C-alpha positions in Angstrom: -16.5 5.6 3.2 -17.6 4.2 7.0 -14.6 6.5 8.6 -15.8 9.5 7.4 -19.2 8.8 8.3 -17.9 7.8 11.9 -15.8 11.3 12.3 -18.9 13.2 10.8 -20.5 11.7 13.9 -18.1 11.5 16.8 -17.7 15.4 15.8 -21.6 16.8 15.7 -21.1 14.8 19.3 -17.8 16.5 20.6 -16.3 13.2 20.9 -12.7 13.1 20.7 -11.3 10.7 17.2 -8.7 7.8 17.8 -5.1 8.7 17.0 -5.8 6.0 14.2 -8.6 8.0 12.7 -7.5 10.9 12.6 -3.5 9.2 10.8 -6.1 7.8 8.7 -7.9 11.2 7.8 -4.0 11.8 6.9 -3.7 8.7 4.7 -6.6 9.2 2.7 -5.9 9.2 -1.0 -5.3 13.2 -3.3 -8.8 11.3 -5.1 -10.8 11.3 -2.3 -10.2 14.7 -0.5 -13.1 16.2 -1.7 -15.2 13.7 0.4 -12.7 14.5 3.1 -13.9 18.1 2.6 -17.5 17.1 2.7 -17.2 15.3 5.6 -16.2 17.8 7.6 -17.9 20.5 6.5 -20.7 19.2 8.3 -19.5 19.3 11.7 -18.0 22.8 10.7 -21.3 23.9 9.5 -23.1 22.4 12.1 -21.0 24.2 15.2 -19.9 27.0 13.1 -22.3 27.6 10.0 -21.6 29.7 7.3 -19.9 32.3 9.3 -15.8 33.3 8.4 -14.8 35.2 11.0 -11.6 37.9 10.3 -8.8 38.6 12.2 -6.0 40.7 11.5 -2.5 41.2 12.4 -0.3 43.9 13.6 3.3 43.5 14.0 4.4 45.8 17.3 8.1 44.8 17.2 9.5 43.7 14.2 12.8 40.8 14.1 16.1 41.3 16.6 14.4 37.7 18.3 17.0 36.2 19.9 15.8 33.1 19.5 16.6 30.6 17.3 13.0 29.0 15.6 14.3 27.4 12.5 11.0 28.6 11.0 11.2 32.3 11.7 11.7 34.8 9.5 12.5 37.4 12.7 14.7 34.4 14.3 18.5 35.0 16.1 20.8 36.0 13.0 18.1 36.0 10.2 19.3 37.1 6.9 15.9 37.2 5.4 15.8 41.1 5.0 12.7 41.6 6.5 11.4 45.1 8.1 12.8 45.2 11.4 12.2 48.3 13.6 11.6 48.7 17.6 8.0 49.1 19.7 5.2 50.9 17.7 3.9 53.6 19.5 0.3 52.5 21.1 -1.1 55.2 18.8 1.2 54.1 15.6 -0.9 50.7 16.5 -4.4 51.9 17.0 -3.7 53.3 13.6 -2.9 50.2 11.9 -5.8 48.4 13.9 -8.0 50.4 12.5 -7.0 49.8 9.0 -7.6 45.8 9.6 -11.1 46.2 11.0 -12.0 49.2 8.7 -12.0 46.4 6.2 -14.1 43.6 8.2 -12.2 41.9 11.0 -13.6 42.0 14.5 -10.4 40.8 16.2 -7.0 42.7 16.9 -3.9 40.2 17.5 -1.2 41.8 19.1 2.1 40.9 18.3 5.8 41.1 19.2 9.2 39.4 18.8 11.6 38.1 21.5 11.5 35.2 24.4 8.5 37.3 26.2 8.1 40.7 27.9 9.3 42.5 29.9 7.4 44.2 32.6 8.1 47.3 30.8 7.2 45.6 27.8 3.7 44.5 29.4 2.5 48.2 30.7 4.1 49.3 27.0 0.9 47.0 25.9 -1.7 47.8 27.9 -1.6 51.2 27.1 -1.5 50.2 23.3 -4.7 47.7 24.1 -6.5 50.4 25.8 -5.9 53.2 23.1 -7.3 50.4 20.6 -10.1 49.5 22.6 -11.0 53.1 23.1 -11.0 54.2 19.8 -12.7 51.1 18.3 -15.7 49.8 20.3 -16.6 46.2 20.5 -13.4 45.4 19.6 -11.6 41.5 20.3 -7.8 42.2 21.5 -5.3 39.2 21.5 -2.0 39.4 22.9 1.3 37.7 21.2 4.3 38.1 23.1 6.2 35.4 23.5 6.7 33.4 27.9 5.2 34.6 30.6 6.1 34.8 33.4 4.1 34.9 36.7 1.7 37.7 37.2 1.9 38.7 33.4 -1.1 37.2 32.1 -3.1 39.1 34.8 -2.2 42.4 33.7 -3.0 41.7 30.3 -5.9 41.0 31.3 -6.2 43.6 33.4 -5.9 46.0 30.5 -8.1 44.5 28.4 -7.1 41.7 26.5 -9.2 39.8 25.9 -7.0 36.5 24.5 -3.6 35.3 24.6 -2.0 33.5 21.7 1.1 31.1 22.0 1.3 28.1 19.7 2.8 24.9 20.2 4.0 25.1 17.1 4.8 20.9 16.4 4.8 18.0 18.5 7.2 17.5 21.9 8.8 14.9 20.5 10.0 16.7 18.0 10.0 20.4 19.4 14.3 20.1 20.0 14.7 19.9 16.2 13.2 23.4 15.5 14.4 25.1 19.2 17.1 25.1 21.0 16.2 28.2 22.7 13.0 27.3 25.1 11.5 24.0 25.1 7.7 22.2 24.6 7.0 22.5 28.4 7.9 26.3 28.4 5.2 26.7 25.6 2.6 24.7 27.1 3.3 26.7 30.3 2.5 29.7 29.0 -0.8 28.9 27.7 -2.0 27.8 31.1 -0.8 30.4 32.5 -3.3 32.3 30.0 -6.3 30.5 31.0 -5.6 30.5 34.5 -5.4 34.4 34.3 -9.5 34.3 32.8 -8.2 35.0 29.0 -9.1 32.9 26.4 -6.3 30.7 25.3 -5.0 30.3 21.2 -2.3 27.8 20.4 -1.4 26.5 17.2 0.4 24.6 15.4 2.6 24.6 12.5 2.7 21.9 9.8 5.4 21.6 7.3 8.3 21.8 9.0 9.7 18.0 8.4 7.6 16.3 10.4 5.8 13.5 10.3 1.9 12.4 10.4 2.3 11.1 14.3 3.7 13.9 14.5 1.5 16.3 13.4 -1.8 14.2 14.8 0.4 14.6 18.2 0.6 18.5 18.2 -3.5 18.2 17.1 -4.2 16.0 20.3 -1.9 18.1 22.4 -4.2 21.3 21.3 -7.7 19.5 21.9 -6.0 18.9 25.5 -5.2 22.1 26.1 -9.1 23.2 25.3 -7.6 26.7 23.5 -11.0 28.9 22.3 -9.1 28.6 18.9 -6.5 27.0 17.1 -4.4 28.7 14.5 -3.0 26.3 11.4 -0.2 27.5 10.3 1.7 25.6 6.9 5.2 26.9 6.7 6.1 29.9 4.6 9.7 29.1 3.5 11.3 32.3 3.7 14.7 32.8 2.1 17.3 33.1 4.5 15.8 30.6 7.6 16.9 27.1 8.0 13.3 25.9 6.4 13.8 27.8 3.4 14.0 24.4 1.4 10.9 22.9 2.9 8.6 22.6 0.7 6.3 19.2 1.3 3.2 20.9 1.1 0.5 20.0 -1.7 -3.2 22.2 -1.6 -4.6 18.8 -1.7 -2.8 17.9 1.7 -3.3 21.0 3.4 -7.0 20.3 3.0 -6.3 16.9 4.5 -4.6 18.7 7.3 -7.6 21.5 7.7 -9.9 18.1 8.2 -8.4 16.6 10.4 -7.9 19.4 12.9 -11.6 19.7 12.6 -12.2 16.3 13.4 -10.2 16.5 16.8 -11.0 20.0 17.4 -14.9 19.7 16.5 -16.6 23.1 18.3 -13.2 25.1 18.4 -12.5 28.2 16.3 -10.1 27.1 13.6 -7.8 29.7 11.9 -5.9 29.5 8.2 -3.1 31.1 9.4 0.5 32.1 7.3 0.7 30.0 4.8 -3.0 29.3 2.9 -1.7 31.7 -0.4 1.3 30.1 -0.7 0.4 26.5 -0.4 -3.6 26.5 -0.9 -3.8 28.9 -3.7 -6.8 28.6 -5.5 -8.2 25.7 -3.5 -8.1 28.9 -0.3 -12.2 28.8 -1.4 -12.2 25.0 -0.4 -10.4 25.4 2.9 -13.7 27.6 4.1 -15.4 24.6 4.6 -12.8 23.3 6.9 -12.0 26.3 8.6 -14.1 29.5 10.1 -11.6 31.8 10.8 -9.2 34.1 8.5 -6.6 36.4 8.5 -7.7 39.7 6.9 -4.4 41.3 4.2 -1.0 40.4 5.2 0.8 38.6 8.0 4.0 39.4 10.1 6.8 40.3 7.7 5.5 38.5 4.4 2.7 39.8 2.4 -0.9 37.8 2.2 -3.4 38.1 -0.4 -5.6 41.5 -0.8 -8.2 42.0 1.5 -10.0 42.9 -0.9 -9.6 39.6 -2.8 -10.6 37.6 1.0 -13.7 39.2 1.1 -14.3 38.9 -2.6 -14.0 34.8 -2.2 -15.6 34.2 1.2 -19.0 35.8 -0.5 -18.2 33.8 -3.9 -17.9 31.0 -2.2 -21.2 31.4 -0.5 -19.6 32.4 3.3 -20.4 35.8 5.2 -18.4 37.5 7.0 -18.9 37.7 11.4 -20.1 40.3 12.8 -19.1 42.0 15.4 -22.3 41.4 17.4 -21.7 37.4 16.2 -20.7 35.5 18.8 -17.9 33.1 17.4 -18.2 30.4 19.9 -21.1 27.0 20.5 -23.4 27.9 23.1 -22.2 25.4 25.5 -18.1 26.9 25.1 -19.5 30.7 25.5 -21.2 29.0 29.0 -18.4 27.4 29.8 -16.3 30.4 30.9 -14.0 30.5 27.7 -12.9 33.9 26.4 -11.8 34.5 23.3 -14.8 34.9 20.8 -16.9 33.4 23.8 -18.7 36.7 23.4 -19.6 40.1 21.5 -15.4 41.2 22.6 -13.2 38.3 22.3 -9.7 38.4 21.2 -6.5 36.5 19.1 -4.9 33.2 17.3 -1.8 34.7 15.3 0.4 33.8 12.3 3.6 35.5 11.4 6.9 34.2 12.5 7.6 35.7 15.8 9.6 34.2 18.8 5.9 34.3 20.2 4.8 31.3 18.4 2.7 32.9 16.1 4.3 32.2 13.1 4.4 33.2 9.4 5.5 30.2 7.5 3.9 26.2 8.5 3.5 23.3 6.4 3.8 19.6 6.6 5.3 16.4 5.2 3.4 12.9 5.9 5.0 9.6 7.6 7.6 7.6 6.5 5.2 5.0 4.8 2.9 7.7 2.7 5.4 10.7 1.8 3.4 13.5 0.0 5.2 14.6 -3.3 6.5 17.4 -2.7 4.6 20.3 -3.5 7.0 22.6 -6.4 9.0 25.9 -4.7 6.7 29.1 -5.3 9.5 31.3 -4.4 7.4 34.1 -6.3 4.6 33.9 -3.4 7.0 34.6 -1.0 7.3 38.1 -0.6 8.9 40.2 2.7 6.1 42.1 3.7 7.0 46.3 2.8 3.9 48.3 3.6 1.3 49.0 7.3 3.1 48.8 10.4 6.2 49.9 10.8 6.3 51.5 7.4 4.8 55.3 6.2 3.0 53.0 3.2 -0.8 52.1 3.9 -1.6 48.5 4.7 -3.1 45.5 3.0 -6.5 45.2 4.4 
């Protein structure tokens, strides 16, 4: 297929595809999906080998969010029955992080629901970052706290944070359909604040909220322009009690095409499979490792994930290896460009969950008006509210 050969050549040269080429990837048929994976896999292996980076989420503050993000189980007025608790103490967060690190994770993402942190909240998180780093040598820490005010990113960096996550989630043109309590421009501003403070920027998307192919390409091209070190790709988890609970637009093949498109547009950037891989990729999860070089281990912010042991077995069975703490995530040219998250042995971020910070907990994507993919049968049996780990007395899934 000439399209795929062209995209592989561009990916190896770090050359941006055209919008038409990116759209064409999403428009390929299910019959061609393995060809698409094989092509994008060449780009993934060129820049990242067969390494898979493991990341672990700690939900510092769950629920109680004043924002109205339609995808989020922690949103204003949520009736989802999720765990709700205020800030974990530093020692509680450090204990939760240790479980993920013991399971093989090299990066911890500290997430808190809400519009954004107060200065007191930043102090609180700074103490948590210090506690985690003191007890876990070489750990990468990312913060995901929502919209940042002036000076807050610098304070997080001084406290030892390596990165900051704030997802764009969807295209600028449709953002107002998903959230009304803040704007797309607010999110871009926070990503830029993280960059300016010397933090590695981690910013991604949520696919499956009813957007078109054009919307998907728009947001991925916008992410490429922001130049984050990592791009988490969430697939909507339609949680009962949220406005998007009926959105079951994804098939495993559709998810693979989305990941391939992201890889072609962001060839040398850490692409992370975030929320929803268990729900929408299902038995095709190992195939997706040929496209993404990073995943979350264990549970998400408010929903359960695949067992940590199963994640490790999946990686090994697919012929990949877990990236070690002493290995550098990003290609050398990005490290030398001054990236933070993953650019050295102590980097940070990229979350999923469904917090007001945009880390999300349930994402996915539909198609264009001309080629809407067949809706996936609702798999509500695969959506379970998290009842273990942070905020509970039960051991975490790591």
